[in-house]
KOLPAGU-926482 format. One record per atom (N, C-alpha, C): z, y, x. Coordinates in steps of 0.05 Angstrom, whole numbers, plus 5000, padded with zeros to 4 digits. Layout:
ZYX...
REM end
This chain:
320061383867317961183866318061033892317460783889317560613912314760593924314860623952312260593966311460303967309260233955308459953955307859843982307360024002306759924029309259874045311559974036314059934051315059654050316359534072317359264072319659234053319958984043322258954024324958994037326759094022329459144033330858884040332358874062333858644071336258614053336558374041338858324024341258234040343558314033345958224049346457924045347957794065348457504066350557434045352057614034354157554016353757723991354857623970354757793946356258053950355258253938356458513942359358523933359958353914362658373904364458153915363557983934365157763946366857853969368757683978370457754002368857764027369757924046368457944072368857704089367157634107367357394124367257494153369457414168369557494196369457234213367657214231367456974248369656974269371256754270373356724291372756494309373256534335372856324355375056114352374355854354376455644352378555684373381255624366383455664384383755424403384355464428384755254447387555294460389055054465391655074479391355144508393755184521393655244549392755004565393654764557392854514570391854334548389254294545388254114524389054224497390154044481390954124454393754244452395154254475397954344475398154644480399854764464400355044466402555104485403055364489405155444508407855354500408555364475411255274466411554974471409554824465409654534468409954464498408554604515408754544544411554614554412654844545415354934554417454724545417154634520419054434510418854174526416454094534416153854550417353884577417054114590418154164616421254144615422354274594425354264591426353974587424853814572425653534567425653374593423453414609423253264634425553354653426153614654428353704671430953594663431453574636434053464627434253174634432153014631432152734639432652704668431452874685431852854714434752914722435953114709438753174714440552944706439952824683441652594674441452364693439052304703438652084722440152134748440152374758441552444782444552404778445552494755448452474749449352184747447552014736448351734732448251584758446251634775445951474800447451584823448551824822450051944844452851824845453951734868456651634870458651854865460951774854463051974849464552034875465152274879466752344903465152344928466552374950465352384977464752104986462252064995461551795005461651775035462351985049462551975078464851805086464651675110466751495119468651635139467951885147469652025166472252115153474452025164477052105154477951965129476451765120477251625096479251405102481051335083483051135088481850855092483350685105482450405110482150265083479750155077479450025050480649755048481749645069482949375068485449375050486149135040488549125022491049225036492749345020495349455031497649305018500049325029502249175017502849264988503849074973504849124946507849174948508649424943511449494946513049384922515249254927516949144905519749254907520249444924522849564926522849794947524949944948525150154968525250044996524050185015524150095043527050085052527549865067530349835077530149715105532349755119532449645146532549345144530649215158530548925157531448795183530348565189530948425214529748575237530948545260529948665284528248465300526148565312524648395330526348325354526348065361528047965383530547835373531247885347533647765336533147475329535247315327535047045318534347045288532346895281531546885252533546725237534646825215536546675199535246435186536746215184535645985171535546025141534145845127533645875099535845755082538245845087540445765069542545985070543946015047545946235045548246125029550546255033552846215017553246464999553046424973553146654955556046754952556247004941558947114937560846944920559646784902561446614886562146344899561246314925561946084940559945854938557945884921555845674918553945694942552745464948550945454971548045424961546145564975543345534968541745444992540145244989538345155010535445164999533745295014530945315006529645035008528044974988526544714989523644774983521844584991519044604985518544514956516044514948515444454920515944164913516343994933517043714928520043664930521643884934524543854935525643794963524043794983525043745010526144005023528343995037529544225049527544345070527544605071525844745091527844885110527944795135529844905155528444995180529145235189528045325215529145155238531545055235532744895256531144645262529744545241528044305245525444375259524844625263522344715275522644835302524944805315525344905342523244775361522244935378520144845396517344895385517144985361514545045349514345335342511945445341511445715331511545705301512745905288513045905259511946175248510246155228509346395214510446375186512346545179513646565153512246785137511146705114509646895098511046915070512147155064513247215038510947315020510647194997508247254980508947194951506947254933507247184905504447124895504246934876501646854865500347074849501847274839500847494823500047734839500547724865500247954883497447974894495848184887493048194897492648184927494248334943493848314972494648034983496547904970497247634978494847444972493647474949491347314942489047354962488647604971486547654990487147525017489647495023490447385049490547075049490546945026490946655024488946505042486346565041484446415058485146435088486346665097487046695125489246505132491346495116493546305121492546015122490945945103489945675101488345595126486645785135484945725159486645715184488445905188490045915212491945665213493045595190494845365190493345105198490945075189489344835196488444845225487745085235486745105262488845055283491245155278493345145299495544935294495244775274497244575268497744395292495644295304495944105326496644245352496844505352497644655376500544755373501944675353504744735351505544955331503745015312504345225292505245095266507345205254508245135227508045385210506645375188506445595169508145535145509845725137511645695114511145925095510145865071509746075051512046075031513546295030515846315012515046494988514646374965513746524942516246644928516046894920518347034908517447164881519447234865519047364839516947224822517146964820515446804804516846714778515346654757516546564732517646274734516146114749516945834752515645704777516845484786515645344808512945224800512645164774510045054764507745254769508245514766506245714771505445714801507445684818506845664847505245414853506045194842504644934846501744954837501245084814498545114804496845274824498045484836496545644855495945484880497845334890497545164914495344964910495344834887493344624881490644744877490544984865487945104860486545174886488045274906486745364930487145174954488144934948488344734968489944814993492344914989493945005011495344765024494844725050495944495063498444545079499344795079501844855094504244845075506644875086509044855070509345095052509845045027510345265007512945214993514545424991517145404977517245624956518645574934518945784913521845874913522246124922524946244923525446384896525846224875526146344848528646504845530746444860533246594858533246844875531346864894531147104911533147104934534546884939536646884960535446934987533246794994532046825021530547095022529447175000528147434998530047665006532547644995534547845002535647805030535847555039536847505066535047635087532447625082530447735101529848025095531048145074530748425067527848505064526448355048523548405043523248605021521548805025521049005004518049044998516348895011513448915007512248635008510148594993508748334994505848385001504748225019506148015034507648145057509647995067511048075092511047825110510447875136510147655155512347665176513447435182515247405205514147195224513647275248512647085269515047015287515646765288518046665301517246485324518346545348517546385371518946115372518245945391519445675393522445675396523645895406526545915409527946015383526346065362527546155337528046455335526846605353527146895352524747035340525247255326523147405313521447545334518947465335517047585355515647835343515047835317513648055305514148055275514148285263514348315233512048495224510548395205508248535195508548565164508548815155508648865126505848915116504848735100502048765090500348535098498048505085496248285091494948315119494148085130492948075157490147965155488448075172485747955174485847725195483747585197483747345214484247405244482947605256483447665284486347735289487547905272490347985276492247745273491747575254493447335250493247155274490847115284490446935307491847055332491747315335493047435358496047395357497247435334500147395331500847105336499346915326499946635330499546555359497446645372496946585400499246675417500546895409502747005426505246835425505546665404508046515401507646215403505246125408504845835410506445725433507545485430509145365452507345325476508445365500506945335525506645035531504144965537503744685544505144605569506244355570507544255595510244375598
REM end
């Protein structure tokens, strides 16, 4: 029997036959809404991007200048090194008699003979070059400037182009760069062989008496060219 004075029994919040309910606290990420795996993936992505940027922007090889080779242009070798003219020897003129008995005389692009004998008493800079030769191209402004600067002081510059396809190619180069000194095309290679040239450019500095004062294999910068020319200029008076 039930005691009428007893309080009513507390009824459960769920039906007796329903599933149980467990209260769970809402989940939060380590940083805001992001979980540990997401954060780790983000860190790895940032690190990969940083490594890629370093690889792209870093120069290849050693960037130090100590012990590195001279970056200036070097001669373009066109044959094995051979014994050439000697300093102090008389420079051969620009004409040869070939084995078959025919005679060759070097001429400029207008067909006029180029003779060292006509230049006695003047300093002469003979430059063997080619229009396709990169170090020769780098040196062209130096020749043009020195020829113009020292012309009235007794310097004659002669550019002898070798291993060209045609004189027209040489003419096009001369016109393009406004070369005001004497240029000849040695298409047959007779003078090239006479002077035993094996690198381009090759320079011969010839004094007013017609003797070889210096031989330089390779391109020259302006100070070096000026020094060589100053050494062979005719003495005033």
